[in-house]
C-alpha positions in Angstrom: 2.7 9.0 -116.0 3.3 5.9 -114.0 3.9 2.5 -115.6 2.6 -0.4 -113.5 4.8 -3.3 -114.6 4.0 -7.0 -114.0 4.7 -10.4 -115.3 1.9 -12.9 -115.8 1.4 -16.3 -117.3 -0.9 -19.0 -116.0 -3.2 -21.8 -117.0 -4.5 -21.8 -113.4 -8.1 -20.5 -113.4 -7.8 -19.1 -109.9 -4.7 -17.0 -110.8 -6.4 -15.8 -113.9 -9.5 -14.8 -111.8 -7.2 -13.0 -109.3 -5.4 -11.2 -112.1 -8.7 -10.0 -113.6 -9.8 -8.7 -110.2 -6.5 -6.9 -109.7 -6.7 -5.2 -113.1 -10.2 -4.0 -112.3 -9.0 -2.7 -108.9 -6.3 -0.6 -110.5 -8.7 0.9 -113.0 -11.4 1.7 -110.4 -9.0 2.9 -107.7 -6.6 5.0 -109.6 -9.2 7.0 -111.6 -7.4 10.3 -111.0 -4.0 8.9 -111.8 -2.4 8.7 -115.2 -1.0 5.2 -115.5 -0.5 2.3 -117.9 -0.6 -1.3 -117.0 2.1 -3.2 -118.8 2.2 -7.0 -118.7 5.5 -8.6 -119.6 5.5 -12.0 -121.3 8.0 -14.8 -121.2 7.7 -18.1 -122.9 10.7 -19.9 -121.4 10.3 -23.1 -119.6 10.2 -22.7 -116.7 8.7 -19.2 -116.7 11.3 -16.5 -116.1 9.7 -13.7 -114.1 12.7 -11.4 -114.4 12.7 -11.7 -118.2 9.0 -10.9 -118.3 9.4 -7.9 -116.1 12.3 -6.7 -118.3 10.1 -7.1 -121.3 7.4 -5.0 -119.6 9.9 -2.3 -118.8 11.0 -2.1 -122.5 7.4 -1.6 -123.5 6.6 1.0 -120.8 6.4 4.7 -121.5 6.0 6.1 -118.0 8.3 8.4 -116.0 8.0 6.2 -113.0 7.9 2.4 -112.9 5.9 0.5 -110.2 6.6 -3.3 -110.1 3.7 -5.4 -108.9 2.7 -9.0 -108.7 -0.4 -10.1 -110.6 -2.2 -11.6 -107.6 -1.9 -8.7 -105.1 -2.8 -5.0 -105.2 
């Protein structure tokens, strides 16, 4: 299984809309692929992307990790 790891936090409506689109894209595009989408959280100020990705990696259960940004696919 592939673990798709990302970090996301935003109060920006446009970034939230993009992230929602990207999530749908993965589900619709990778229908024949066993994967999980793991979103890491970080509540530091300012946001610490590396810490959020590390949190996602700790939660992931796949054999292969794919790191992606939340506003691109």
